[in-house]
GUNUKOL-689776 format. One line per 8 residues: number of its first residue (from 1); their letters; for each residue x, y, z of C-alpha. Coordinates in nm, 2 decimals. Layout:
BEGIN
NUM	a	X Y Z  ... .
***
This chain:
BEGIN
1	mnapdpaa	9.61 12.90 11.10  9.82 13.22 11.03  10.18 13.26 10.92  10.43 13.35 11.19  10.44 13.72 11.27  10.79 13.86 11.24  10.72 14.10 11.52  10.67 13.81 11.75 .
9	raetiydr	11.05 13.74 11.72  11.15 14.01 11.96  11.40 13.87 12.20  11.27 13.71 12.52  11.44 13.53 12.81  11.40 13.21 12.62  11.63 13.35 12.34  11.93 13.40 12.56 .
17	dldknpan	12.20 13.13 12.61  11.97 12.86 12.47  12.12 12.83 12.12  12.11 12.54 11.88  12.41 12.30 11.90  12.49 11.95 11.78  12.36 11.81 12.11  12.01 11.95 12.08 .
25	hqpltpls	11.96 12.01 11.70  12.01 11.77 11.41  11.86 11.80 11.06  11.56 11.58 11.00  11.62 11.30 10.75  11.46 10.96 10.69  11.81 10.81 10.66  11.83 10.79 11.04 .
33	yldraarv	11.53 10.56 11.05  11.73 10.28 10.88  12.02 10.34 11.11  11.79 10.29 11.41  11.61 9.99 11.27  11.94 9.81 11.19  12.07 9.88 11.55  11.75 9.78 11.73 .
41	fpdhvavi	11.62 9.50 11.51  11.93 9.38 11.31  11.79 9.03 11.26  11.44 9.12 11.17  11.36 9.05 10.80  11.35 9.38 10.61  11.31 9.26 10.26  11.14 8.96 10.09 .
49	hgdlrrty	11.19 8.91 9.72  11.12 8.56 9.57  11.34 8.33 9.77  11.56 8.62 9.90  11.54 8.73 10.26  11.75 9.02 10.39  11.76 9.15 10.75  11.78 9.51 10.86 .
57	aelyersr	12.15 9.46 10.93  12.20 9.34 10.57  11.98 9.62 10.42  12.18 9.88 10.61  12.52 9.73 10.51  12.43 9.71 10.14  12.30 10.07 10.15  12.62 10.19 10.31 .
65	rlaaslva	12.82 9.99 10.05  12.63 10.16 9.77  12.69 10.50 9.93  13.06 10.43 9.97  13.11 10.31 9.62  12.93 10.61 9.47  13.14 10.85 9.68  13.46 10.67 9.56 .
73	rgigrgdt	13.34 10.75 9.21  13.31 11.12 9.28  12.93 11.13 9.36  12.84 11.39 9.63  12.61 11.67 9.73  12.39 11.80 9.45  12.47 11.52 9.20  12.18 11.33 9.05 .
81	vavmlant	12.16 10.95 9.05  11.88 10.83 8.83  11.73 10.48 8.87  11.51 10.28 8.63  11.40 10.00 8.85  11.11 9.78 8.93  10.99 9.72 9.29  11.30 9.53 9.39 .
89	pemiechy	11.54 9.52 9.68  11.79 9.74 9.48  11.52 10.02 9.46  11.49 10.02 9.84  11.87 10.03 9.88  11.89 10.33 9.64  11.64 10.52 9.86  11.90 10.51 10.13 .
97	gvpmtgav	12.24 10.47 9.96  12.21 10.75 9.72  12.11 11.03 9.96  12.37 10.89 10.21  12.63 11.05 9.97  12.45 11.38 9.97  12.33 11.31 9.62  11.97 11.33 9.49 .
105	lntlntrl	11.78 11.02 9.39  11.58 11.05 9.06  11.34 10.75 9.03  11.24 10.73 8.67  10.89 10.63 8.56  10.93 10.28 8.40  10.63 10.35 8.18  10.80 10.64 7.99 .
113	daaglafc	10.91 10.62 7.63  11.27 10.68 7.53  11.22 11.05 7.45  11.07 11.11 7.79  11.35 10.93 7.97  11.61 11.12 7.77  11.46 11.45 7.88  11.47 11.35 8.24 .
121	ldhgearv	11.83 11.23 8.22  11.93 11.56 8.06  11.72 11.80 8.27  11.83 11.63 8.59  12.19 11.61 8.47  12.22 11.25 8.59  12.57 11.14 8.66  12.48 10.78 8.73 .
129	litdrefs	12.19 10.56 8.59  12.11 10.24 8.77  11.88 10.03 8.55  11.72 9.69 8.54  11.78 9.48 8.23  11.40 9.45 8.19  11.40 9.81 8.06  11.70 9.79 7.83 .
137	rvvgpale	11.48 9.82 7.52  11.37 10.17 7.61  11.67 10.28 7.82  11.92 10.20 7.53  11.75 10.44 7.28  11.70 10.69 7.56  12.07 10.70 7.63  12.14 10.75 7.26 .
145	qarhkplv	11.91 11.05 7.25  12.03 11.20 7.58  12.31 11.46 7.57  12.43 11.36 7.92  12.62 11.03 7.93  12.59 10.89 8.28  12.77 10.59 8.42  12.53 10.30 8.36 .
153	vdvddpvf	12.50 10.03 8.62  12.30 9.72 8.54  12.07 9.53 8.78  12.03 9.17 8.70  11.74 9.05 8.91  11.72 8.67 8.92  11.34 8.69 8.97  11.31 8.85 8.62 .
161	tgegtaig	11.29 8.58 8.36  11.19 8.79 8.06  11.41 8.93 7.78  11.65 9.21 7.84  12.02 9.27 7.82  12.29 9.45 8.02  12.37 9.78 7.85  12.61 9.94 8.10 .
169	slgyeall	12.98 9.90 8.19  12.92 9.78 8.55  12.70 9.54 8.74  12.52 9.66 9.05  12.67 9.38 9.27  13.01 9.47 9.14  12.95 9.83 9.23  12.85 9.73 9.58 .
177	degdptrd	13.16 9.52 9.61  13.37 9.83 9.57  13.21 10.00 9.88  13.33 9.99 10.24  13.03 9.93 10.46  13.21 10.07 10.76  13.26 10.41 10.59  13.06 10.69 10.76 .
185	wampadew	12.78 10.81 10.55  12.68 11.18 10.52  12.39 11.33 10.72  12.26 11.63 10.53  12.42 11.95 10.64  12.08 12.11 10.62  11.74 11.93 10.63  11.64 12.16 10.34 .
193	daislnyt	11.90 11.98 10.12  11.74 11.79 9.83  11.68 11.42 9.88  11.50 11.32 9.56  11.38 11.44 9.22  11.04 11.33 9.08  10.92 11.42 8.73  10.55 11.49 8.70 .
201	sgttgdpk	10.35 11.55 8.38  10.21 11.90 8.34  9.94 12.01 8.11  10.18 12.17 7.86  10.54 12.14 7.76  10.80 11.92 7.92  10.76 11.74 8.26  10.84 11.94 8.57 .
209	gvvyhhrg	11.11 11.82 8.81  10.97 11.82 9.17  11.24 11.85 9.43  11.19 11.69 9.78  11.40 11.78 10.08  11.51 11.56 10.37  11.27 11.73 10.62  10.96 11.67 10.41 .
217	aallslgn	11.06 11.30 10.34  11.12 11.24 10.71  10.79 11.40 10.82  10.57 11.24 10.55  10.72 10.90 10.65  10.60 10.96 11.01  10.26 11.08 10.87  10.22 10.75 10.69 .
225	vitgnlgq	10.28 10.56 11.01  10.01 10.76 11.19  9.76 10.77 10.90  9.81 10.41 10.79  9.80 10.29 11.15  10.13 10.10 11.11  10.23 9.92 11.43  10.57 9.77 11.49 .
233	hpvylwtl	10.68 9.52 11.23  10.40 9.56 10.97  10.44 9.36 10.65  10.40 9.58 10.35  10.33 9.45 9.99  10.47 9.67 9.71  10.21 9.72 9.45  10.25 10.10 9.43 .
241	pmfhcngw	10.54 10.18 9.21  10.84 10.30 9.41  10.91 10.55 9.12  10.58 10.73 9.19  10.64 11.00 9.45  10.92 10.77 9.60  10.65 10.52 9.67  10.46 10.78 9.87 .
249	cfpwtlsv	10.77 10.78 10.10  10.70 10.42 10.21  11.06 10.30 10.14  11.15 10.53 10.43  10.83 10.48 10.63  10.89 10.11 10.69  11.22 10.17 10.87  11.04 10.38 11.13 .
257	vagthvcl	10.85 10.07 11.25  11.10 9.80 11.13  10.85 9.67 10.88  10.90 9.41 10.61  10.91 9.50 10.24  10.75 9.23 10.03  10.87 9.31 9.67  10.67 9.23 9.37 .
265	rqvragal	10.79 9.29 9.01  10.45 9.24 8.85  10.11 9.32 8.99  9.90 9.01 8.91  9.60 8.88 9.10  9.75 8.54 9.18  10.08 8.69 9.29  9.89 8.94 9.52 .
273	yaaiaehg	9.69 8.68 9.70  9.99 8.44 9.73  10.21 8.71 9.88  9.94 8.82 10.13  9.87 8.46 10.24  10.23 8.34 10.25  10.39 8.64 10.41  10.11 8.77 10.63 .
281	vthlcgap	10.08 9.10 10.46  9.92 9.37 10.68  9.93 9.68 10.45  9.95 9.77 10.08  9.89 10.08 9.88  9.76 10.11 9.52  9.55 10.27 9.25  9.19 10.15 9.18 .
289	ivmqllln	9.33 9.90 8.93  9.48 9.70 9.21  9.14 9.67 9.38  8.99 9.55 9.06  9.26 9.29 9.03  9.18 9.16 9.37  8.81 9.16 9.33  8.81 9.01 8.98 .
297	asgkerrp	9.05 8.73 9.07  8.94 8.38 8.98  8.87 8.11 9.23  9.20 7.95 9.14  9.40 8.27 9.21  9.23 8.36 9.54  9.38 8.25 9.87  9.23 8.29 10.22 .
305	lphrvafl	9.36 8.60 10.39  9.54 8.55 10.72  9.37 8.86 10.87  9.20 9.18 10.76  9.44 9.38 10.54  9.47 9.76 10.53  9.45 9.90 10.17  9.54 10.27 10.12 .
313	taaapppq	9.43 10.41 9.78  9.45 10.75 9.62  9.31 10.91 9.29  8.94 10.90 9.24  8.72 10.79 9.53  8.63 10.42 9.49  8.26 10.36 9.41  8.05 10.23 9.70 .
321	avlgamga	8.01 9.89 9.53  8.38 9.85 9.51  8.43 9.95 9.88  8.16 9.71 9.99  8.32 9.43 9.78  8.67 9.50 9.92  8.53 9.50 10.28  8.36 9.16 10.21 .
329	agfdvthl	8.69 9.03 10.07  8.88 9.12 10.39  9.03 9.46 10.30  8.98 9.78 10.49  9.01 10.07 10.25  9.14 10.42 10.34  9.10 10.70 10.08  9.39 10.94 10.05 .
337	ygltetyg	9.47 11.24 9.83  9.78 11.43 9.73  10.01 11.52 9.45  10.37 11.46 9.35  10.44 11.81 9.49  10.32 11.70 9.83  10.54 11.39 9.86  10.24 11.18 9.76 .
345	pavvnawh	9.93 11.16 9.99  9.90 11.44 10.25  9.52 11.43 10.29  9.31 11.15 10.43  8.94 11.08 10.45  8.96 11.03 10.82  8.67 10.81 10.90  8.43 10.87 11.20 .
353	rdwdalda	8.30 10.55 11.37  7.95 10.69 11.39  7.94 10.72 11.01  7.92 10.34 11.00  7.56 10.37 11.12  7.46 10.58 10.82  7.26 10.43 10.53  7.45 10.32 10.22 .
361	daraekma	7.38 10.65 10.03  7.49 10.87 10.32  7.81 10.66 10.37  7.89 10.69 10.00  7.86 11.07 10.03  8.11 11.07 10.31  8.34 10.83 10.13  8.34 11.05 9.82 .
369	rqgvrypv	8.53 11.33 10.00  8.91 11.37 9.99  8.91 11.46 10.36  9.14 11.65 10.59  9.52 11.71 10.62  9.77 11.47 10.75  9.90 11.55 11.10  10.23 11.65 10.94 .
377	legfdird	10.07 11.90 10.70  10.02 12.25 10.84  9.75 12.37 10.60  9.50 12.24 10.35  9.21 12.44 10.23  8.98 12.54 9.95  9.06 12.89 9.85  8.96 13.14 9.58 .
385	petcesvp	9.22 13.11 9.31  9.22 13.49 9.25  9.21 13.63 9.61  9.36 13.33 9.79  9.08 13.38 10.05  8.92 13.07 10.21  8.58 12.99 10.05  8.27 12.93 10.27 .
393	adgetmge	8.24 12.58 10.42  7.90 12.53 10.25  7.97 12.23 10.03  7.88 12.44 9.72  8.13 12.73 9.67  8.40 12.61 9.44  8.77 12.70 9.49  9.11 12.56 9.44 .
401	amfrgnvv	9.26 12.30 9.67  9.57 12.45 9.83  9.85 12.32 10.06  10.09 12.48 10.30  10.35 12.31 10.52  10.67 12.10 10.55  10.55 11.83 10.32  10.53 12.06 10.02 .
409	mrgylknp	10.81 12.04 9.76  11.10 12.29 9.75  10.99 12.37 9.40  11.04 12.28 9.03  11.40 12.22 8.92  11.53 12.49 8.68  11.18 12.63 8.65  11.15 12.94 8.86 .
417	kateaafk	10.85 13.07 8.67  10.65 12.75 8.74  10.76 12.75 9.10  10.65 13.11 9.15  10.31 13.04 9.00  10.27 12.73 9.21  10.34 12.92 9.54  10.15 13.24 9.45 .
425	ggwfrsgd	9.99 13.38 9.77  10.19 13.17 10.01  10.01 12.84 9.93  10.09 12.56 9.69  9.82 12.56 9.43  9.72 12.21 9.32  9.51 12.30 9.02  9.23 12.08 9.15 .
433	lgvkhpdg	8.89 12.24 9.21  8.66 12.15 9.50  8.43 12.25 9.78  8.46 12.26 10.16  8.18 12.10 10.37  8.06 12.24 10.70  8.27 11.99 10.90  8.59 12.10 10.72 .
441	yiqlkdrs	8.62 11.80 10.49  8.71 11.88 10.14  8.57 11.72 9.82  8.72 11.77 9.48  8.49 11.84 9.19  8.71 11.89 8.88  9.07 11.92 8.77  9.13 12.27 8.63 .
449	kdiiisgg	9.42 12.15 8.42  9.24 11.86 8.26  9.49 11.61 8.39  9.38 11.25 8.34  9.48 11.01 8.62  9.51 10.65 8.49  9.64 10.38 8.72  9.77 10.65 8.95 .
457	enissiev	9.97 10.82 8.68  9.91 11.16 8.54  9.84 11.20 8.17  9.83 11.54 8.00  9.53 11.58 7.78  9.72 11.84 7.58  10.00 11.60 7.51  9.76 11.34 7.37 .
465	edalfrhp	9.58 11.61 7.17  9.91 11.72 7.02  9.99 11.37 6.90  9.64 11.35 6.74  9.68 11.69 6.58  9.99 11.58 6.40  9.79 11.33 6.19  9.73 11.48 5.84 .
473	avsaaavv	9.36 11.39 5.85  9.28 11.55 6.19  9.14 11.91 6.20  9.08 11.93 6.57  9.10 11.70 6.88  9.00 11.72 7.24  9.09 11.46 7.50  8.91 11.40 7.83 .
481	arpdaewg	8.90 11.14 8.11  8.66 10.85 8.06  8.57 10.66 8.38  8.73 10.31 8.38  8.66 10.04 8.63  9.01 9.90 8.60  9.23 10.21 8.56  9.02 10.47 8.73 .
489	etpmafve	9.03 10.69 8.42  9.16 10.65 8.06  9.20 10.90 7.78  8.90 10.94 7.55  8.95 11.14 7.23  8.70 11.34 7.03  8.83 11.40 6.68  8.71 11.63 6.41 .
497	lkpgatve	8.85 11.54 6.06  8.95 11.77 5.78  8.69 11.79 5.49  8.71 11.48 5.27  8.96 11.31 5.50  8.91 10.96 5.64  9.10 10.76 5.90  9.00 10.46 6.12 .
505	adaliawc	9.01 10.47 6.50  9.26 10.19 6.51  9.49 10.36 6.26  9.48 10.68 6.47  9.56 10.49 6.79  9.85 10.33 6.61  9.97 10.68 6.50  9.97 10.79 6.86 .
513	rerlapyk	10.15 10.47 6.97  10.45 10.60 6.77  10.45 10.93 6.96  10.33 10.85 7.31  10.41 10.62 7.60  10.17 10.32 7.60  9.97 10.43 7.90  9.89 10.77 7.75 .
521	lprhivfg	9.72 10.62 7.44  9.35 10.71 7.39  9.14 10.39 7.45  8.84 10.53 7.27  8.80 10.77 6.97  8.48 10.94 6.87  8.46 11.12 6.54  8.25 11.42 6.48 .
529	elpktstg	8.23 11.80 6.51  8.35 11.93 6.84  8.12 12.15 7.05  8.27 12.50 7.06  8.19 12.84 7.21  8.13 13.15 6.99  8.50 13.22 7.02  8.60 12.88 6.90 .
537	kvqkyllr	8.70 12.73 7.23  8.61 12.36 7.27  8.35 12.30 7.54  8.52 12.02 7.72  8.26 12.00 8.00  8.02 11.87 7.73  8.27 11.61 7.62  8.32 11.50 7.98 .
545	erakeg	7.95 11.43 8.01  7.95 11.23 7.69  8.26 11.04 7.81  8.08 10.95 8.13  7.78 10.83 7.93  8.01 10.60 7.73 .
***
């Protein structure tokens, strides 16, 4: 697929007196999906959370109240509204109400530490922070460290029964009470306008702020409907964090088909089975850890499924044994691939029915592949990172996975150098290395930037190494991914101590705990001399093999 040829734009009879006008051209935005759902299915249940039930008419009204109240407080196009929320009704409302003002929604990773949150608040220049009281212990220190001092709005979710306090000057419900639900909300003037900001961990330095536009969010939402085979009124269980790539755009996707959001604050086996059984869940998305929770549930936690349930998963391909067990338990698994920079999954291992007849090993080979592009993605290929030429489809020649199309980010906020590097050659460069098979299906082989994906979240090996290096006993450290049945991958550290120095593994992990978010901590530490090249570079490929061997 070639890029448009400028010469082909010479005027033709179809370019005369057939101009764009408001009647035939409107900017694409996922906000219109909620407007339609509320008009067509006003009484259909849109949100379930504990004992709470809200219809599409109510979801639309509350989103419009949020938008109106933010506008009254001076929030508009180009402003950032950050949210630190669990998978609750307020998070869904923010996905509509915030961009209805023209502002940009920044969903913060609830697993970050105070320093990481402070960086995001400052870099994104947040004017408002909407936060759940569950996270007050980390949000409070983050606000003290941040230079920007946003208006803080507290969400007091009655389903949450743990410890936590209000730290802001305004409650979320009080904020909504200020808003007029009849006030017109703002369609984007241009579908290229930013709709959300998502921070992703890089291999070095601070997180990068990935900017999504309305067009991409609208299109990936439709892509989810097609790829996930969502019919009208599906029931979707929230196990995937909505802060992660805006929940793969599913907060907007569900409005296309007037689906029901089943909110879940904590992902536990018993709660998963109960929600599926009681609400007739048809679809859910999640990392490998969610599959493990379902499969390892006790007999007391399990409930009979009302029907077969579609399970969409990303990250590393699930092992054949896990896929078989999920199928036997009543779940149909679809493997996806994407990055924060592609609005979440934009590639699917589209299954051929005749592959069902293959033996177990052959099926496992097919399932190990990341697959082909979504219908709403224009280009996905394995290309030479130097020449940007497509590699042979021989299943052996390595190259870099590259994306091109309308569901690729606008770029990195305030980081033109990183944006230029990511788009070099007219393709988005993922940093993932893989091969292309003769049938066009792509399979990843390695991550060129040594990113560790644990529970669906990216962990920079260099960030963990930096924390280890700071210990006075450590001479050198290298961190690689160790396969983990529950989390997919976890960090494993190989540490070389200074002559005469001693330190226990538990003490070193405790040291890191003071400097890293909990999910980034190395789970295993191996002491000894690190394998190096003649120039002193650590041979990480050898360490990866050792990590795989346990």
